[in-house]
MIFIVO-926231 format. One line per field, with one value per residue (C-alpha): residue number from 1; residue in three letters; chain; x, y, z. Coordinates in steps of 0.001 Angstrom, whole numbers. Layout:
k = c(NUM_...) .
r = c(ALA_...) .
c = c(A_...) .
xx = c(X_...) .
yy = c(Y_...) .
zz = c(Z_...) .
END
This chain:
k = c(1_2_3_4_5_6_7_8_9_10_11_12_13_14_15_16_17_18_19_20_21_22_23_24_25_26_27_28_29_30_31_32_33_34_35_36_37_38_39_40_41_42_43_44_45_46_47_48_49_50_51_52_53_54_55_56_57_58_59_60_61_62_63_64_65_66_67_68_69_70_71_72_73_74_75_76_77_78_79_80_81_82_83_84_85_86_87_88_89_90_91_92_93_94_95_96_97_98_99_100_101_102_103_104_105_106_107_108_109_110_111_112_113_114_115_116_117_118_119_120_121_122_123_124_125_126_127_128_129_130_131_132_133_134_135_136_137_138_139_140_141_142_143_144_145_146_147_148_149_150_151_152_153_154_155_156_157_158_159_160_161_162_163_164_165_166_167_168_169_170_171_172_173_174_175_176_177_178_179_180_181_182_183_184_185_186_187_188_189_190_191_192_193_194_195_196_197_198_199_200_201_202_203_204_205_206_207_208_209_210_211_212_213_214_215_216_217_218_219_220_221_222_223_224_225_226_227_228_229_230_231_232_233_234_235_236_237_238_239_240_241_242_243_244_245_246_247_248_249_250_251_252_253_254_255_256_257_258_259_260_261_262_263_264_265_266_267_268_269_270_271_272_273_274_275_276_277_278_279_280_281_282_283_284_285_286_287_288_289_290_291_292_293_294_295_296_297_298_299_300_301_302_303_304_305_306_307_308_309_310_311_312_313_314_315_316_317_318_319_320_321_322_323_324_325_326_327_328_329_330_331_332_333_334_335_336_337_338_339_340_341_342_343_344_345_346_347_348_349_350_351_352_353_354_355_356_357_358_359_360_361_362_363_364_365_366_367_368_369_370_371_372_373_374_375_376_377_378_379_380_381_382_383_384_385_386_387_388_389_390_391_392_393) .
r = c(MET_ASN_LYS_ARG_GLN_LYS_ARG_TYR_ALA_ALA_VAL_MET_ALA_PHE_VAL_ILE_ALA_LEU_ALA_ALA_GLY_LEU_SER_ALA_CYS_GLN_PRO_PRO_LEU_GLN_GLN_HIS_PRO_ALA_GLY_GLY_GLY_SER_GLY_GLY_SER_PRO_THR_ASN_GLN_GLY_ALA_ALA_GLU_GLY_GLN_GLY_SER_GLU_SER_LYS_ARG_LYS_LEU_THR_VAL_VAL_GLU_GLY_ALA_VAL_LYS_GLN_GLU_HIS_GLN_ALA_VAL_SER_VAL_GLN_ARG_ILE_HIS_ARG_LEU_GLU_GLY_ALA_ASN_ILE_GLU_THR_TRP_VAL_SER_ASP_ASP_ALA_LEU_LYS_ILE_MET_THR_THR_THR_PRO_VAL_LYS_ALA_GLY_THR_ALA_GLN_LYS_GLU_PRO_GLU_PHE_VAL_TYR_THR_THR_SER_VAL_VAL_ASP_LEU_SER_SER_GLY_ASP_LYS_ARG_GLU_GLU_SER_ALA_PRO_ILE_GLN_PRO_GLU_ASP_LEU_THR_VAL_THR_LYS_GLU_GLN_VAL_SER_PRO_ASP_GLY_ARG_TYR_SER_PHE_ILE_GLN_ASP_TRP_ALA_ASP_LYS_TYR_THR_ALA_ARG_ASN_TYR_MET_LYS_ASN_GLN_GLU_THR_GLY_VAL_VAL_GLN_GLU_ILE_LYS_LEU_PRO_ASN_TYR_MET_GLU_LEU_GLY_GLY_TRP_LEU_ASP_PRO_ASP_SER_TYR_ILE_LEU_ALA_ALA_GLY_ASP_GLN_ALA_GLY_ARG_GLY_ASP_LEU_TRP_GLN_ILE_GLY_THR_ASP_GLY_THR_ALA_ALA_LYS_LEU_GLU_LEU_GLU_ASP_PRO_ASP_VAL_GLU_LEU_PHE_THR_GLU_PHE_GLY_VAL_SER_ARG_GLY_SER_ILE_TYR_TYR_LEU_ASP_ASN_GLN_GLY_ARG_LEU_LYS_THR_PHE_LYS_PRO_GLY_GLN_SER_ARG_PRO_GLU_THR_VAL_SER_LYS_GLN_VAL_GLY_GLN_PHE_GLU_VAL_SER_PRO_ASP_GLY_ALA_HIS_ILE_ALA_VAL_GLN_ALA_TYR_GLY_THR_ASP_ARG_SER_SER_SER_GLU_LEU_ARG_LEU_LEU_GLY_PRO_ASP_GLY_ARG_GLU_GLU_GLY_GLY_ALA_LEU_ALA_LYS_GLY_ASN_LEU_ILE_PRO_TYR_LEU_ALA_TRP_SER_PRO_ASP_SER_SER_LYS_LEU_ALA_LEU_ALA_VAL_TYR_ASN_GLU_ASP_GLN_ASN_GLY_LEU_ASN_GLY_VAL_TYR_ILE_PHE_ASP_TYR_GLU_SER_GLY_LEU_LEU_SER_LEU_VAL_GLY_PRO_GLY_TYR_PHE_PRO_GLN_TYR_PRO_LEU_SER_TRP_SER_PRO_SER_GLY_LYS_ARG_LEU_GLY_ILE_THR_ILE_ALA_GLY_GLU_ASP_SER_LEU_PRO_VAL_THR_GLN_ILE_MET_ASP_LEU_ASN_LEU) .
c = c(A_A_A_A_A_A_A_A_A_A_A_A_A_A_A_A_A_A_A_A_A_A_A_A_A_A_A_A_A_A_A_A_A_A_A_A_A_A_A_A_A_A_A_A_A_A_A_A_A_A_A_A_A_A_A_A_A_A_A_A_A_A_A_A_A_A_A_A_A_A_A_A_A_A_A_A_A_A_A_A_A_A_A_A_A_A_A_A_A_A_A_A_A_A_A_A_A_A_A_A_A_A_A_A_A_A_A_A_A_A_A_A_A_A_A_A_A_A_A_A_A_A_A_A_A_A_A_A_A_A_A_A_A_A_A_A_A_A_A_A_A_A_A_A_A_A_A_A_A_A_A_A_A_A_A_A_A_A_A_A_A_A_A_A_A_A_A_A_A_A_A_A_A_A_A_A_A_A_A_A_A_A_A_A_A_A_A_A_A_A_A_A_A_A_A_A_A_A_A_A_A_A_A_A_A_A_A_A_A_A_A_A_A_A_A_A_A_A_A_A_A_A_A_A_A_A_A_A_A_A_A_A_A_A_A_A_A_A_A_A_A_A_A_A_A_A_A_A_A_A_A_A_A_A_A_A_A_A_A_A_A_A_A_A_A_A_A_A_A_A_A_A_A_A_A_A_A_A_A_A_A_A_A_A_A_A_A_A_A_A_A_A_A_A_A_A_A_A_A_A_A_A_A_A_A_A_A_A_A_A_A_A_A_A_A_A_A_A_A_A_A_A_A_A_A_A_A_A_A_A_A_A_A_A_A_A_A_A_A_A_A_A_A_A_A_A_A_A_A_A_A_A_A_A_A_A_A_A_A_A_A_A_A_A_A_A_A_A_A_A_A_A_A_A_A_A_A_A_A_A_A_A_A_A_A_A_A_A_A_A_A_A_A) .
xx = c(93053_96616_99073_98935_95132_95381_97468_94618_91986_94086_93760_90008_90257_92998_91309_87965_89523_91611_91289_90182_92310_93531_93589_91397_93583_96709_97682_97454_101019_104154_107735_110540_114271_115964_115491_111967_108955_107807_110193_113344_116169_117903_121266_124203_123440_123555_125502_126160_129541_130130_133433_134848_133181_129427_129176_131039_129624_129901_127176_127665_125393_127306_125402_125787_126915_128915_130485_128525_130458_129099_125538_124670_121246_120316_117147_117068_113556_110445_106889_104567_100932_98871_96120_96776_97869_98958_96451_98655_101260_99859_103309_106667_105375_101750_100056_96542_95978_93153_92746_91095_89296_87674_84177_83158_85276_84714_83106_83006_79912_80679_83584_84905_83507_85489_85018_87424_88345_90480_92717_95595_98531_101223_104473_106285_103666_101856_98509_95780_92808_89987_88533_85533_83208_83669_83037_81324_82995_80250_80866_84641_86320_89968_91474_94653_96197_99248_100662_102128_105930_105576_103104_100391_97864_96937_95136_92709_90902_88145_87455_84144_84746_87562_86042_85481_86829_85830_88648_89306_91819_92518_94152_96308_96550_92828_91359_89055_88249_87086_85702_87128_84293_85917_85161_87950_88717_92412_94476_97571_98977_101392_102355_103852_104868_103555_100560_99275_98534_98517_95821_95599_91854_91427_88294_86280_87230_90833_93498_91183_92171_95092_94183_96263_94449_95304_95231_92384_90231_90530_91208_92744_92999_96475_97159_99277_99896_101078_99370_101461_99668_96148_96171_98529_100111_102874_102719_104873_105205_108110_109523_107602_107810_105363_106563_104748_105219_103796_102556_106089_107602_109267_109608_108553_108364_106739_105803_102497_102322_104568_102136_104771_106756_110409_111706_113873_114519_113338_112376_111063_108597_108065_109692_109732_110850_112592_110786_113546_113287_117013_116814_114547_114647_113644_113004_114602_113662_115285_113770_112069_110842_111694_114161_114793_117403_116953_118869_119129_118732_119046_116050_117511_117879_121610_122459_123970_126257_125361_122565_121496_119646_118528_115433_112612_110283_110746_107202_107665_109910_109712_111974_112513_111052_114511_115388_118537_117374_115370_113427_112815_111334_113123_112177_114358_113448_117110_117428_121041_119862_118459_115222_113465_113274_116407_117326_119711_121685_122542_125400_127363_126205_125372_122382_121295_119009_116360_113612_115108_112638_109864_107384_105266_101533_101168_103398_106403_105754_108254_107553_107701_111261_112492_113647_110991_109875_106540_106349_103113_103408_101046_100945_99178_96105_97092_96010_98150_100980_102666_106274_107302_111110_113070_116191_119775_120804) .
yy = c(100630_99860_102581_101873_101925_105243_106561_105855_107001_110134_110732_110966_113122_115304_116294_116900_119110_121303_125088_127170_129474_127820_130302_129111_130691_128736_126067_122449_121553_123646_122613_124040_123516_121810_124050_125222_124561_125580_123296_125236_124210_120841_121367_119124_118146_114795_111798_108283_107103_103386_101844_98375_95436_95112_92487_94762_98046_100813_103454_106669_109697_112867_115970_119417_120555_118148_118473_117838_114689_113127_113549_110191_111469_114994_116657_117676_119130_119413_119069_120896_119785_122313_121068_117457_114138_111005_108200_105873_105841_104944_104895_106560_109743_109687_109480_109595_112399_113705_117493_119268_122490_124781_125970_127794_129292_128074_130108_129874_127694_125712_123772_124868_123016_121239_119188_116589_115582_112676_113294_111751_114104_113599_114924_115075_117281_118865_117651_116901_114652_114713_111280_112389_115283_117083_114653_115625_114512_111983_110277_110254_106853_106127_103517_101559_99437_97154_95653_92119_91698_90644_93402_91001_91525_94093_93875_96760_98080_100682_102496_104329_105010_104342_101126_98623_97983_96112_94024_93160_91246_92814_91198_93992_92298_91728_94421_91820_92682_90048_90972_89086_88908_88931_91032_93625_96288_96956_97790_95823_93342_92638_90277_87018_86018_86811_84501_85310_88312_88181_90261_91008_91593_92661_92547_94999_93051_91965_91144_89130_86533_86338_85386_84143_85355_83845_85697_83344_84835_81962_82701_80433_81246_81167_79868_81931_80858_83929_85035_88224_89911_91210_93720_94135_97606_96941_94306_93478_90778_90024_87075_84297_85653_87565_90068_91872_93507_91944_93714_93925_95665_92488_92046_88506_86498_83291_81598_80045_76597_77691_78661_79575_82763_83498_86699_88880_91935_93655_97258_98080_100917_100411_98574_98340_95229_95825_94453_91925_90712_91236_94106_95314_98976_99217_102162_101023_102951_103409_102673_106066_106070_109787_109119_106409_105161_103862_100623_98011_94283_91215_88827_86836_89909_90385_94068_95691_98403_101176_103722_105455_108251_109404_111438_112151_111030_108950_108933_107417_104831_103719_101378_102066_99390_97866_97894_99947_103066_103926_107179_108356_111341_112452_115049_116279_118890_119911_121931_120824_117260_115617_117249_116617_113862_111875_109070_106363_104694_101151_100633_103766_103979_107682_109521_112421_115258_115873_117649_120012_120806_118773_117131_114787_114477_111299_108237_108778_107467_106134_106017_102519_103048_104614_107747_109958_110446_111972_113947_115520_118322_120913_124068_127366_127260_123618_122367_119457_120182_117326_117640_115127_115087_114066_112479_112354_108863) .
zz = c(103551_102341_101305_97586_97624_99456_96533_94153_96630_96998_93287_93732_96838_95429_92199_93897_96590_94281_94392_91421_89291_86066_83186_80310_77664_78566_75963_77145_76265_76583_75993_78055_77739_80645_83653_82699_84870_88280_90140_89098_86835_87189_88819_89560_93133_94890_93575_94746_93606_92840_93725_93187_91492_91074_93813_96258_95081_97680_97289_99207_99026_98167_99253_97700_94266_92099_88684_85512_84725_87937_86635_84942_83848_82808_81516_77855_77704_79862_78496_80890_81138_83057_85356_84356_85850_83994_83499_81407_78657_75217_73591_74168_72488_73639_76984_78365_80877_83039_83129_86046_85144_87759_86878_90067_92847_96377_99125_102921_102566_99399_98002_94576_91582_88860_85726_84355_80828_79580_76579_74661_74206_71555_72995_69642_67939_70919_69574_72089_71337_73898_74618_76646_77247_80600_83472_86720_89989_90747_87383_87652_87126_87865_85560_86266_83494_83752_80590_80648_80313_76677_75849_74659_77498_80094_83426_83868_86945_86874_90191_90161_93866_96331_97677_94869_91394_88244_86743_83138_81045_77656_74640_73195_69792_69231_71507_73166_76794_79281_82723_85727_88200_91642_94729_94720_97321_96678_93569_94614_92173_89365_86550_87804_84260_80741_81268_84747_86981_90821_92500_96238_96191_99802_101928_103970_107087_106361_103838_101608_99037_96637_93097_90182_87064_83671_80381_79416_82199_84684_88364_91010_94710_96257_99762_102159_105768_107644_110877_110885_107973_108503_105679_102742_102961_100386_97688_94660_92008_89681_87763_89499_93070_95289_97866_100728_104121_107279_110403_111838_108828_107566_103788_102846_99662_98375_95108_94038_95607_98481_101214_103853_103096_103636_105259_103035_105225_108413_109361_105899_105315_101602_98706_94918_92993_89659_86592_85969_89600_90193_92661_95452_96489_100159_102449_105683_108845_112227_115601_115899_112267_111958_109162_106604_104150_100645_100059_97310_98011_95911_95708_98633_100832_100189_100521_97457_98841_101240_101385_98183_99908_103345_104156_106539_103764_100587_99218_95752_94072_90441_88432_84742_82440_81776_85499_84885_86745_89853_90184_93723_95544_98720_101302_104157_106763_106638_103450_103145_102673_99569_98402_95121_92493_91683_89266_90392_87612_88637_86196_87149_90780_90321_91793_89571_90559_87871_89840_92429_95177_93516_95891_93736_94323_92253_91613_89341_85822_83253_79539_77931_76699_79944_78080_79677_83261_84348_87608_88833_91381_92807_90647_90931_93212_93999_90576_89348_86928_85139_83992_81319_81220_78117_79592_78398_79531) .
END
């Protein structure tokens, strides 16, 4: 099972294994000024200063407290969603969430019991509209939806379990949904262009096939000649190119019709391609893999400056929709190092701390405009708590 599939499988395992204790009288949506929430108040810590021209940008992590003017991004307000994780953004003001509610405490012999409800929350008004009656764990479905670059279509996957998915292409203008009938064991993929989606379908015995799926519902198999990849662990698609990691930790790329890949970088643990295809954020590791550095590369592998961040663990990366900012979670055993959720601003070269001490349990999630960032952490009794941050950019 690849790492991204594990993230979605972890969603299933995480919500089912949560402990009881959420108070039923607590309102579903609370708004806090900057600094509210269980993760502590955003402070001015950690910055990467840019020097020189863009092509020769020098990025250096600055640890410890810095002045306010060195903070390119700050938090204006936090919307706190108790017991909830983000399913998808409906608009910049509304998002679909799944709420976990304990119904029976666990014992030495039995696991605790929970039910789940899906709702749409309006952040501007605080209104919450439930979309489903309480769902039992055995009926729980995880839905992943990726909207095309022009917003006209979306590729949807429904996971009734952690092994297989049903795939659909939805016309956002008409609401028509067409099922794409392919065997699918992984959720890796992305939009190649506004008219086609690339899916790494996977297989129970190997990496499986790569499919180019059109918005009209057609599917064509892509050829890839690479003996050094048995299972896709990292996969990305952007602006006509496909990226993946091979067995040796080498970042490679190819285009449809180009069956032999090219190597972009080596000793890569994970990567995230910006939506505009201009930058690749890579987690580069040392020989002992006990620590890693976050670096930016161009599409050809050219390094853009020095390290943005260093840590024992960099679990999540997420580019903003306009590719101008990169959200990242960093953990260091050394408390003097970077710890928490940061936003890197490409234009200024600054790294701003927005979630001090936060250790996300789910992928970081940007709103469609990039003016809000969703972070889900473990709250009281290990129930998920989602913090939606209104950002001053």
